[in-house]
Backbone atoms as SQL, in Angstrom:
CREATE TABLE atoms (id INTEGER PRIMARY KEY, chain TEXT, resi INTEGER, resn TEXT, atom TEXT, x REAL, y REAL, z REAL);
INSERT INTO atoms VALUES
  (1, 'A', 1, 'MET', 'N', 1.338, -1.390, 0.034),
  (2, 'A', 1, 'MET', 'CA', -0.125, -0.257, -0.323),
  (3, 'A', 1, 'MET', 'C', 0.786, 1.489, -0.063),
  (4, 'A', 2, 'GLY', 'N', 0.445, 1.848, -1.220),
  (5, 'A', 2, 'GLY', 'CA', 1.203, 3.251, -0.626),
  (6, 'A', 2, 'GLY', 'C', 1.084, 4.527, -0.275),
  (7, 'A', 3, 'ILE', 'N', 1.949, 5.592, 0.382),
  (8, 'A', 3, 'ILE', 'CA', 1.761, 6.536, 1.068),
  (9, 'A', 3, 'ILE', 'C', 0.455, 7.050, 1.136),
  (10, 'A', 4, 'THR', 'N', -0.274, 7.677, -0.210),
  (11, 'A', 4, 'THR', 'CA', -1.667, 8.332, -0.003),
  (12, 'A', 4, 'THR', 'C', -2.528, 7.325, 0.560),
  (13, 'A', 5, 'GLU', 'N', -2.598, 6.121, -0.132),
  (14, 'A', 5, 'GLU', 'CA', -3.341, 4.759, 0.491),
  (15, 'A', 5, 'GLU', 'C', -3.712, 4.534, 2.174),
  (16, 'A', 6, 'ARG', 'N', -2.522, 4.637, 2.585),
  (17, 'A', 6, 'ARG', 'CA', -1.878, 4.432, 4.284),
  (18, 'A', 6, 'ARG', 'C', -2.962, 5.792, 4.585),
  (19, 'A', 7, 'ILE', 'N', -2.223, 6.601, 4.437),
  (20, 'A', 7, 'ILE', 'CA', -2.910, 8.179, 4.898),
  (21, 'A', 7, 'ILE', 'C', -4.218, 8.231, 4.732),
  (22, 'A', 8, 'LEU', 'N', -5.035, 7.595, 3.717),
  (23, 'A', 8, 'LEU', 'CA', -6.209, 7.840, 3.557),
  (24, 'A', 8, 'LEU', 'C', -7.021, 6.663, 4.278),
  (25, 'A', 9, 'ALA', 'N', -6.272, 5.458, 4.216),
  (26, 'A', 9, 'ALA', 'CA', -7.239, 4.612, 5.086),
  (27, 'A', 9, 'ALA', 'C', -6.960, 4.763, 6.732),
  (28, 'A', 10, 'ASP', 'N', -5.759, 5.751, 7.051),
  (29, 'A', 10, 'ASP', 'CA', -6.060, 6.208, 8.645),
  (30, 'A', 10, 'ASP', 'C', -7.327, 7.148, 8.780),
  (31, 'A', 11, 'HIS', 'N', -7.208, 8.233, 7.958),
  (32, 'A', 11, 'HIS', 'CA', -8.147, 8.887, 7.794),
  (33, 'A', 11, 'HIS', 'C', -9.516, 8.978, 8.090),
  (34, 'A', 12, 'ALA', 'N', -10.057, 7.595, 7.150),
  (35, 'A', 12, 'ALA', 'CA', -11.053, 7.059, 7.308),
  (36, 'A', 12, 'ALA', 'C', -11.408, 6.692, 8.743),
  (37, 'A', 13, 'ALA', 'N', -10.396, 6.287, 9.119),
  (38, 'A', 13, 'ALA', 'CA', -10.666, 5.086, 10.113),
  (39, 'A', 13, 'ALA', 'C', -10.397, 6.714, 12.090),
  (40, 'A', 14, 'ARG', 'N', -9.554, 7.203, 11.635),
  (41, 'A', 14, 'ARG', 'CA', -9.616, 8.392, 12.726),
  (42, 'A', 14, 'ARG', 'C', -10.476, 9.051, 12.543),
  (43, 'A', 15, 'LYS', 'N', -10.933, 10.238, 11.908),
  (44, 'A', 15, 'LYS', 'CA', -11.310, 11.416, 11.233),
  (45, 'A', 15, 'LYS', 'C', -12.811, 11.233, 12.114),
  (46, 'A', 16, 'ASN', 'N', -12.495, 13.177, 12.758),
  (47, 'A', 16, 'ASN', 'CA', -13.443, 13.338, 13.452),
  (48, 'A', 16, 'ASN', 'C', -15.084, 13.130, 13.123),
  (49, 'A', 17, 'GLY', 'N', -16.143, 14.605, 13.254),
  (50, 'A', 17, 'GLY', 'CA', -17.205, 14.587, 12.990),
  (51, 'A', 17, 'GLY', 'C', -17.935, 15.208, 11.929),
  (52, 'A', 18, 'GLU', 'N', -16.730, 16.298, 11.909),
  (53, 'A', 18, 'GLU', 'CA', -16.388, 17.481, 10.732),
  (54, 'A', 18, 'GLU', 'C', -15.381, 16.805, 9.579),
  (55, 'A', 19, 'GLY', 'N', -15.151, 15.570, 9.910),
  (56, 'A', 19, 'GLY', 'CA', -14.436, 14.840, 8.641),
  (57, 'A', 19, 'GLY', 'C', -12.752, 15.226, 8.267),
  (58, 'A', 20, 'ILE', 'N', -12.181, 15.252, 9.667),
  (59, 'A', 20, 'ILE', 'CA', -10.486, 15.835, 9.626),
  (60, 'A', 20, 'ILE', 'C', -9.876, 15.721, 10.469),
  (61, 'A', 21, 'THR', 'N', -8.694, 14.932, 10.530),
  (62, 'A', 21, 'THR', 'CA', -7.594, 13.929, 10.898),
  (63, 'A', 21, 'THR', 'C', -6.773, 14.960, 10.632),
  (64, 'A', 22, 'TRP', 'N', -5.565, 14.738, 12.103),
  (65, 'A', 22, 'TRP', 'CA', -4.212, 15.761, 11.930),
  (66, 'A', 22, 'TRP', 'C', -3.312, 14.373, 12.125),
  (67, 'A', 23, 'PHE', 'N', -2.528, 14.659, 11.242),
  (68, 'A', 23, 'PHE', 'CA', -1.524, 13.573, 11.173),
  (69, 'A', 23, 'PHE', 'C', 0.096, 14.256, 11.826),
  (70, 'A', 24, 'THR', 'N', 0.730, 14.162, 12.765),
  (71, 'A', 24, 'THR', 'CA', 1.583, 14.434, 13.598),
  (72, 'A', 24, 'THR', 'C', 2.984, 13.765, 13.082),
  (73, 'A', 25, 'ALA', 'N', 4.245, 13.402, 13.659),
  (74, 'A', 25, 'ALA', 'CA', 5.538, 12.560, 13.202),
  (75, 'A', 25, 'ALA', 'C', 5.095, 11.555, 13.279),
  (76, 'A', 26, 'GLY', 'N', 4.868, 11.191, 14.622),
  (77, 'A', 26, 'GLY', 'CA', 4.201, 9.877, 15.912),
  (78, 'A', 26, 'GLY', 'C', 3.699, 9.569, 14.820),
  (79, 'A', 27, 'ASP', 'N', 2.733, 9.995, 14.055),
  (80, 'A', 27, 'ASP', 'CA', 1.740, 9.045, 13.202),
  (81, 'A', 27, 'ASP', 'C', 1.859, 8.315, 11.927),
  (82, 'A', 28, 'MET', 'N', 3.066, 9.240, 11.636),
  (83, 'A', 28, 'MET', 'CA', 4.318, 8.785, 10.293),
  (84, 'A', 28, 'MET', 'C', 4.984, 7.463, 11.135),
  (85, 'A', 29, 'ALA', 'N', 5.371, 7.683, 12.010),
  (86, 'A', 29, 'ALA', 'CA', 6.218, 6.561, 12.107),
  (87, 'A', 29, 'ALA', 'C', 5.191, 5.380, 12.817),
  (88, 'A', 30, 'ARG', 'N', 3.991, 5.489, 13.381),
  (89, 'A', 30, 'ARG', 'CA', 2.912, 4.287, 13.134),
  (90, 'A', 30, 'ARG', 'C', 2.304, 3.758, 12.509),
  (91, 'A', 31, 'LEU', 'N', 2.064, 4.735, 11.006),
  (92, 'A', 31, 'LEU', 'CA', 2.102, 3.929, 10.138),
  (93, 'A', 31, 'LEU', 'C', 3.201, 3.504, 9.025),
  (94, 'A', 32, 'GLY', 'N', 4.754, 2.994, 9.441),
  (95, 'A', 32, 'GLY', 'CA', 5.514, 3.459, 9.114),
  (96, 'A', 32, 'GLY', 'C', 6.147, 3.655, 7.949),
  (97, 'A', 33, 'ILE', 'N', 5.501, 5.188, 7.883),
  (98, 'A', 33, 'ILE', 'CA', 5.931, 6.441, 6.895),
  (99, 'A', 33, 'ILE', 'C', 7.596, 6.507, 7.189),
  (100, 'A', 34, 'PRO', 'N', 8.902, 6.529, 6.419),
  (101, 'A', 34, 'PRO', 'CA', 9.686, 7.312, 6.708),
  (102, 'A', 34, 'PRO', 'C', 10.019, 8.411, 6.394),
  (103, 'A', 35, 'GLU', 'N', 9.559, 8.696, 5.516),
  (104, 'A', 35, 'GLU', 'CA', 9.056, 9.923, 5.004),
  (105, 'A', 35, 'GLU', 'C', 9.265, 11.221, 6.054),
  (106, 'A', 36, 'ALA', 'N', 9.403, 12.435, 5.807),
  (107, 'A', 36, 'ALA', 'CA', 9.579, 13.957, 7.053),
  (108, 'A', 36, 'ALA', 'C', 8.115, 14.380, 6.824),
  (109, 'A', 37, 'LEU', 'N', 7.686, 14.647, 7.879),
  (110, 'A', 37, 'LEU', 'CA', 5.756, 15.077, 8.203),
  (111, 'A', 37, 'LEU', 'C', 5.784, 15.972, 6.359),
  (112, 'A', 38, 'PHE', 'N', 6.245, 16.797, 6.372),
  (113, 'A', 38, 'PHE', 'CA', 5.696, 17.658, 5.446),
  (114, 'A', 38, 'PHE', 'C', 6.222, 17.323, 3.677),
  (115, 'A', 39, 'THR', 'N', 6.404, 16.438, 3.639),
  (116, 'A', 39, 'THR', 'CA', 7.251, 15.125, 2.652),
  (117, 'A', 39, 'THR', 'C', 6.030, 14.982, 2.050),
  (118, 'A', 40, 'VAL', 'N', 5.337, 14.284, 3.029),
  (119, 'A', 40, 'VAL', 'CA', 4.189, 13.839, 3.218),
  (120, 'A', 40, 'VAL', 'C', 3.810, 13.769, 2.803),
  (121, 'A', 41, 'MET', 'N', 3.207, 15.616, 3.206),
  (122, 'A', 41, 'MET', 'CA', 2.060, 15.742, 3.425),
  (123, 'A', 41, 'MET', 'C', 2.178, 16.349, 1.528),
  (124, 'A', 42, 'GLN', 'N', 3.137, 17.080, 1.307),
  (125, 'A', 42, 'GLN', 'CA', 2.983, 17.111, 0.029),
  (126, 'A', 42, 'GLN', 'C', 3.082, 16.347, -1.174),
  (127, 'A', 43, 'THR', 'N', 3.508, 14.920, -0.547),
  (128, 'A', 43, 'THR', 'CA', 3.421, 13.827, -1.674),
  (129, 'A', 43, 'THR', 'C', 1.624, 13.521, -1.698),
  (130, 'A', 44, 'VAL', 'N', 1.319, 13.364, -0.713),
  (131, 'A', 44, 'VAL', 'CA', -1.016, 13.236, -0.539),
  (132, 'A', 44, 'VAL', 'C', -1.509, 14.314, -1.607),
  (133, 'A', 45, 'GLN', 'N', -0.813, 15.440, -0.929),
  (134, 'A', 45, 'GLN', 'CA', -1.520, 16.931, -1.721),
  (135, 'A', 45, 'GLN', 'C', -1.924, 16.666, -3.039),
  (136, 'A', 46, 'HIS', 'N', -0.717, 16.587, -3.564),
  (137, 'A', 46, 'HIS', 'CA', -0.129, 16.460, -4.762),
  (138, 'A', 46, 'HIS', 'C', -1.146, 15.354, -5.694),
  (139, 'A', 47, 'THR', 'N', -1.101, 14.426, -4.921),
  (140, 'A', 47, 'THR', 'CA', -1.964, 12.370, -5.339),
  (141, 'A', 47, 'THR', 'C', -3.355, 12.907, -4.964),
  (142, 'A', 48, 'LEU', 'N', -3.684, 13.526, -4.697),
  (143, 'A', 48, 'LEU', 'CA', -5.391, 13.897, -4.250),
  (144, 'A', 48, 'LEU', 'C', -5.654, 14.905, -4.823),
  (145, 'A', 49, 'ARG', 'N', -4.775, 15.927, -5.251),
  (146, 'A', 49, 'ARG', 'CA', -4.927, 16.887, -6.484),
  (147, 'A', 49, 'ARG', 'C', -5.170, 15.937, -7.806),
  (148, 'A', 50, 'LEU', 'N', -4.004, 15.375, -8.057),
  (149, 'A', 50, 'LEU', 'CA', -4.615, 14.327, -9.257),
  (150, 'A', 50, 'LEU', 'C', -5.120, 13.584, -10.284),
  (151, 'A', 51, 'ARG', 'N', -5.631, 12.864, -8.791),
  (152, 'A', 51, 'ARG', 'CA', -7.474, 12.411, -8.980),
  (153, 'A', 51, 'ARG', 'C', -8.582, 12.567, -8.230),
  (154, 'A', 52, 'LYS', 'N', -8.311, 14.468, -8.483),
  (155, 'A', 52, 'LYS', 'CA', -9.484, 15.111, -8.425),
  (156, 'A', 52, 'LYS', 'C', -10.646, 14.410, -6.872),
  (157, 'A', 53, 'ALA', 'N', -9.523, 14.074, -6.333),
  (158, 'A', 53, 'ALA', 'CA', -10.298, 13.597, -4.636),
  (159, 'A', 53, 'ALA', 'C', -11.216, 14.615, -4.221),
  (160, 'A', 54, 'HIS', 'N', -12.472, 13.848, -3.122),
  (161, 'A', 54, 'HIS', 'CA', -12.798, 14.331, -1.968),
  (162, 'A', 54, 'HIS', 'C', -12.641, 15.209, -1.382),
  (163, 'A', 55, 'GLN', 'N', -11.161, 14.585, -0.687),
  (164, 'A', 55, 'GLN', 'CA', -10.699, 15.264, 0.329),
  (165, 'A', 55, 'GLN', 'C', -9.294, 16.196, -0.039),
  (166, 'A', 56, 'VAL', 'N', -9.193, 17.291, 1.144),
  (167, 'A', 56, 'VAL', 'CA', -7.969, 18.080, 0.671),
  (168, 'A', 56, 'VAL', 'C', -6.685, 18.079, 1.790),
  (169, 'A', 57, 'VAL', 'N', -5.818, 18.438, 1.709),
  (170, 'A', 57, 'VAL', 'CA', -4.759, 18.470, 2.851),
  (171, 'A', 57, 'VAL', 'C', -4.639, 19.638, 3.184),
  (172, 'A', 58, 'GLU', 'N', -4.622, 20.293, 4.793),
  (173, 'A', 58, 'GLU', 'CA', -4.382, 21.720, 5.106),
  (174, 'A', 58, 'GLU', 'C', -3.772, 21.642, 6.478),
  (175, 'A', 59, 'SER', 'N', -2.519, 22.890, 6.142),
  (176, 'A', 59, 'SER', 'CA', -1.370, 22.856, 7.396),
  (177, 'A', 59, 'SER', 'C', -2.112, 24.056, 8.191),
  (178, 'A', 60, 'HIS', 'N', -3.216, 24.883, 7.984),
  (179, 'A', 60, 'HIS', 'CA', -3.543, 26.053, 8.719),
  (180, 'A', 60, 'HIS', 'C', -2.654, 26.436, 9.561),
  (181, 'A', 61, 'GLY', 'N', -1.193, 27.148, 8.608),
  (182, 'A', 61, 'GLY', 'CA', 0.001, 27.528, 8.974),
  (183, 'A', 61, 'GLY', 'C', 0.669, 26.751, 10.263),
  (184, 'A', 62, 'CYS', 'N', 0.256, 25.562, 10.454),
  (185, 'A', 62, 'CYS', 'CA', 0.452, 24.020, 11.856),
  (186, 'A', 62, 'CYS', 'C', 1.721, 23.966, 10.849),
  (187, 'A', 63, 'THR', 'N', 3.478, 24.377, 12.056),
  (188, 'A', 63, 'THR', 'CA', 4.947, 23.869, 11.573),
  (189, 'A', 63, 'THR', 'C', 5.052, 22.129, 12.775),
  (190, 'A', 64, 'ASP', 'N', 3.576, 21.904, 13.157),
  (191, 'A', 64, 'ASP', 'CA', 4.386, 20.027, 13.423),
  (192, 'A', 64, 'ASP', 'C', 2.550, 18.456, 13.183),
  (193, 'A', 65, 'ARG', 'N', 2.212, 19.443, 12.437),
  (194, 'A', 65, 'ARG', 'CA', 0.756, 18.484, 12.028),
  (195, 'A', 65, 'ARG', 'C', 0.714, 19.254, 11.090),
  (196, 'A', 66, 'TRP', 'N', -0.224, 18.144, 9.893),
  (197, 'A', 66, 'TRP', 'CA', -0.849, 18.188, 8.715),
  (198, 'A', 66, 'TRP', 'C', -2.601, 18.028, 9.099),
  (199, 'A', 67, 'SER', 'N', -3.401, 18.126, 8.062),
  (200, 'A', 67, 'SER', 'CA', -4.677, 17.453, 8.087),
  (201, 'A', 67, 'SER', 'C', -5.619, 17.062, 6.934),
  (202, 'A', 68, 'VAL', 'N', -5.753, 15.831, 6.926),
  (203, 'A', 68, 'VAL', 'CA', -6.422, 15.357, 5.585),
  (204, 'A', 68, 'VAL', 'C', -8.076, 15.662, 6.229),
  (205, 'A', 69, 'GLN', 'N', -9.057, 16.100, 5.161),
  (206, 'A', 69, 'GLN', 'CA', -10.148, 16.758, 5.666),
  (207, 'A', 69, 'GLN', 'C', -10.956, 16.383, 3.973),
  (208, 'A', 70, 'ASP', 'N', -12.487, 16.111, 4.879),
  (209, 'A', 70, 'ASP', 'CA', -13.337, 16.027, 3.479),
  (210, 'A', 70, 'ASP', 'C', -13.719, 17.018, 3.165),
  (211, 'A', 71, 'ALA', 'N', -13.812, 16.856, 1.797),
  (212, 'A', 71, 'ALA', 'CA', -14.006, 18.052, 0.830),
  (213, 'A', 71, 'ALA', 'C', -15.364, 18.095, 0.100),
  (214, 'A', 72, 'HIS', 'N', -16.854, 18.832, 0.953),
  (215, 'A', 72, 'HIS', 'CA', -17.928, 19.030, 0.366),
  (216, 'A', 72, 'HIS', 'C', -18.491, 19.466, -0.686);
């Protein structure tokens, strides 16, 4: 399973009532993703845009975490 698929599977399992899941460096380690936090964010963001997915990636100015959010 690729990085984006692992992130989306974790998002589906953990998202809150607003459809948001925050990811930190600890989550990357838990998911077995060795890349840096914001490298993963860029990879997932790019892949979701290419797929015209119903999720978006946001950092909201945070430097220690980013989120996947279900787009409505």
